[in-house]
C-alpha positions as CSV (number, residue, x, y, z in Angstrom):
1,M,-71.4,-72.9,14.7
2,S,-71.9,-71.1,11.4
3,D,-69.0,-70.2,9.3
4,F,-69.7,-66.5,10.0
5,A,-69.6,-67.0,13.8
6,F,-66.4,-69.1,13.5
7,G,-64.7,-66.4,11.4
8,L,-65.8,-63.7,13.8
9,Q,-64.3,-65.6,16.7
10,C,-61.1,-66.1,14.9
11,C,-60.8,-62.4,14.1
12,R,-61.3,-61.6,17.8
13,R,-58.7,-64.1,18.8
14,I,-56.3,-62.6,16.3
15,R,-56.9,-59.1,17.5
16,H,-56.5,-60.2,21.1
17,F,-53.2,-62.0,20.2
18,S,-52.0,-58.9,18.3
19,T,-52.8,-56.7,21.2
20,K,-50.7,-59.0,23.5
21,I,-47.9,-58.9,21.0
22,R,-47.9,-55.1,20.9
23,R,-47.9,-55.0,24.7
24,I,-45.0,-57.3,24.9
25,N,-43.1,-55.3,22.3
26,K,-43.8,-52.1,24.3
27,V,-42.4,-53.8,27.4
28,I,-39.3,-55.0,25.6
29,K,-38.8,-51.5,24.1
30,F,-39.2,-49.9,27.4
31,R,-36.8,-52.2,29.1
32,A,-34.3,-51.7,26.3
33,A,-34.6,-48.0,26.5
34,F,-34.3,-48.1,30.3
35,A,-31.2,-50.2,30.1
36,L,-29.7,-47.9,27.5
37,A,-30.5,-44.9,29.6
38,G,-29.0,-46.5,32.6
39,A,-25.8,-47.3,30.7
40,V,-25.6,-43.8,29.4
41,L,-26.2,-42.4,32.9
42,L,-23.6,-44.7,34.5
43,S,-21.1,-43.7,31.8
44,A,-21.8,-40.1,32.3
45,C,-21.2,-40.6,36.0
46,G,-17.7,-41.7,35.5
47,L,-18.2,-45.5,35.7
48,N,-15.5,-46.0,33.1
49,S,-13.7,-42.7,32.9
50,V,-12.8,-42.5,36.6
51,P,-10.9,-45.8,36.8
52,T,-9.3,-45.1,33.4
53,A,-8.0,-41.8,34.7
54,E,-6.8,-43.5,37.9
55,E,-4.9,-46.2,36.1
56,N,-3.3,-43.6,33.8
57,A,-2.0,-41.7,36.8
58,K,-0.6,-44.9,38.4
59,A,1.1,-45.8,35.1
60,R,2.7,-42.4,35.0
61,W,3.9,-42.8,38.6
62,A,5.5,-46.1,37.7
63,D,7.5,-44.2,35.0
64,V,8.7,-41.7,37.7
65,Q,9.8,-44.6,39.9
66,T,11.6,-46.3,37.1
67,N,13.6,-43.2,36.2
68,Y,14.5,-42.6,39.8
69,Q,15.7,-46.2,40.1
70,R,17.8,-45.7,37.0
71,R,19.5,-42.8,38.6
72,A,20.1,-44.8,41.8
73,D,21.6,-47.6,39.8
74,L,24.2,-45.2,38.3
75,I,25.5,-44.0,41.7
76,P,27.6,-47.0,42.8
77,N,29.7,-46.7,39.7
78,L,29.9,-43.0,40.1
79,V,31.1,-43.2,43.7
80,A,33.6,-45.9,42.8
81,T,35.0,-43.8,40.0
82,V,35.4,-40.7,42.2
83,K,36.8,-42.7,45.1
84,G,39.4,-44.3,42.8
85,A,40.5,-40.9,41.5
86,A,40.4,-39.1,44.8
87,G,42.1,-41.9,46.7
88,S,39.7,-41.7,49.6
89,E,36.0,-41.7,50.4
90,G,35.5,-38.3,52.1
91,K,32.4,-36.8,53.6
92,I,30.8,-35.9,50.3
93,L,31.0,-39.4,48.9
94,N,29.6,-40.8,52.2
95,D,26.7,-38.3,52.0
96,V,25.9,-39.4,48.5
97,V,25.9,-43.1,49.5
98,S,23.7,-42.3,52.5
99,A,21.3,-40.2,50.5
100,R,21.0,-43.0,47.9
101,A,20.2,-45.4,50.7
102,R,17.4,-43.2,52.0
103,A,16.0,-42.6,48.6
104,T,15.8,-46.3,47.7
105,Q,14.3,-47.3,51.1
106,I,11.2,-45.3,50.6
107,Q,8.7,-47.0,48.2
108,V,5.4,-45.5,47.2
109,S,3.0,-47.7,45.3
110,G,0.1,-46.6,43.1
111,D,-2.3,-47.2,46.0
112,D,-0.2,-44.8,48.2
113,L,-0.7,-41.8,45.9
114,T,-3.7,-40.6,47.9
115,D,-1.4,-40.3,51.0
116,P,0.3,-36.9,50.9
117,A,2.7,-37.9,53.7
118,K,4.1,-40.9,51.8
119,V,4.5,-39.0,48.6
120,S,6.1,-36.1,50.4
121,A,8.6,-38.4,52.2
122,F,9.6,-39.9,48.8
123,N,9.9,-36.5,47.3
124,Q,12.2,-35.2,50.1
125,A,14.4,-38.3,49.9
126,Q,14.9,-37.9,46.1
127,N,15.5,-34.2,46.5
128,G,18.1,-35.0,49.2
129,L,19.9,-37.2,46.7
130,S,19.8,-34.5,44.1
131,L,21.5,-32.1,46.4
132,S,24.2,-34.6,47.3
133,L,24.9,-35.1,43.7
134,Q,25.2,-31.4,43.2
135,R,27.7,-31.1,46.0
136,L,29.7,-34.0,44.4
137,Q,29.8,-31.9,41.2
138,E,31.2,-28.9,43.0
139,A,33.8,-31.0,45.0
140,Y,35.5,-32.9,42.1
141,P,35.5,-30.6,38.9
142,Q,38.9,-32.0,38.0
143,L,37.4,-35.4,37.1
144,Q,35.6,-34.0,34.0
145,S,38.3,-35.2,31.7
146,Q,38.2,-38.8,32.8
147,G,36.5,-41.1,30.4
148,N,34.5,-43.2,32.8
149,F,33.4,-40.2,34.9
150,K,32.3,-38.3,31.8
151,T,30.3,-41.3,30.5
152,L,28.5,-41.6,33.9
153,M,27.8,-37.9,33.9
154,D,26.2,-38.1,30.4
155,Q,24.1,-41.0,31.6
156,L,23.1,-39.1,34.7
157,E,22.1,-36.0,32.8
158,G,19.9,-38.1,30.5
159,T,18.3,-39.7,33.4
160,E,17.6,-36.4,35.1
161,N,15.9,-35.2,32.0
162,R,13.7,-38.3,31.9
163,I,12.9,-37.8,35.6
164,A,11.7,-34.3,34.9
165,I,9.5,-35.4,31.9
166,S,8.0,-38.3,33.9
167,I,7.2,-36.0,36.8
168,R,5.5,-33.5,34.4
169,D,3.4,-36.3,32.8
170,Y,2.5,-37.7,36.2
171,N,1.3,-34.3,37.5
172,T,-0.7,-33.8,34.4
173,A,-2.4,-37.2,34.8
174,V,-3.1,-36.5,38.5
175,Q,-4.7,-33.2,37.7
176,A,-6.9,-34.8,35.1
177,Y,-8.0,-37.5,37.6
178,N,-8.5,-35.1,40.5
179,T,-10.6,-32.9,38.2
180,R,-12.8,-35.8,37.2
181,I,-13.6,-37.0,40.7
182,R,-14.5,-33.5,41.9
183,T,-16.7,-32.3,39.0
184,F,-20.2,-33.3,38.0
185,P,-21.2,-35.8,36.7
186,D,-18.1,-38.0,37.2
187,A,-18.0,-37.0,40.9
188,V,-21.2,-39.0,41.4
189,G,-19.7,-42.3,40.2
190,A,-16.4,-41.6,41.9
191,K,-18.1,-41.2,45.3
192,I,-20.8,-43.9,45.1
193,F,-19.0,-46.6,43.2
194,Y,-15.3,-46.1,43.9
195,G,-15.0,-43.9,47.0
196,S,-12.3,-42.1,45.1
197,K,-9.8,-39.8,46.9
198,P,-7.6,-37.1,45.3
199,M,-4.1,-38.2,44.3
200,T,-1.1,-36.2,45.5
201,P,0.9,-34.3,42.8
202,F,4.7,-34.5,43.0
203,Q,6.0,-31.2,44.3
204,A,9.1,-30.5,42.4
205,Q,11.8,-28.2,43.7
206,A,11.8,-24.5,42.7
207,G,12.8,-24.1,39.1
208,A,12.0,-27.7,38.3
209,D,9.5,-26.8,35.6
210,K,12.5,-27.1,33.3
211,A,14.5,-30.2,32.9
212,P,17.5,-30.0,35.3
213,T,21.0,-29.8,33.8
214,V,23.8,-31.9,35.4
215,D,26.9,-30.1,34.4
216,F,30.1,-31.6,35.9
217,G,32.4,-29.6,33.6
218,N,32.0,-26.1,35.0
219,G,32.7,-26.6,38.7
220,S,35.4,-24.7,40.5
């Protein structure tokens, strides 16, 4: 084979090899672009944002439960203080104890937040305890000057304020989550990947848009 023919054959092989390299590069670029487009599409469909919003709502619900438990923990000392001053238990104190028992028996986990019946039962039990505490306020205004009683009332007022704030934050998180799973494009991922269901907001009592005030000093 002459040098010219050999050189020509080498050139052909080089061109053929270069063509294969270009084809391989095109395939790699196409696959990379496809993977990137898929990642963007999945992200746009709520693959990350939906569970993030869900976990945020569950965390805010945990705050609600923590503050309600803090209130429940104050009640035994409050009842003991009133009982010691009044010299007897009486119906109102018994009602407070019973309401506390009902409120602490009902537990709602983060996974239960899509069940309106469970959230409503928890809500009603806590509202029942709030009403019992209000009746206690009206029945024993003379205890306002006692040191232990006043300290407990200050703690209860602070806890009620924290409850109101945590409920507000929870409802805000639930609204954000429910909006995501119902609107495009997040609704696609919410339905296909997660089977997401709307969470139940906490229905506060009328006038609960403001932090409640527990005032045991103005009863009559």
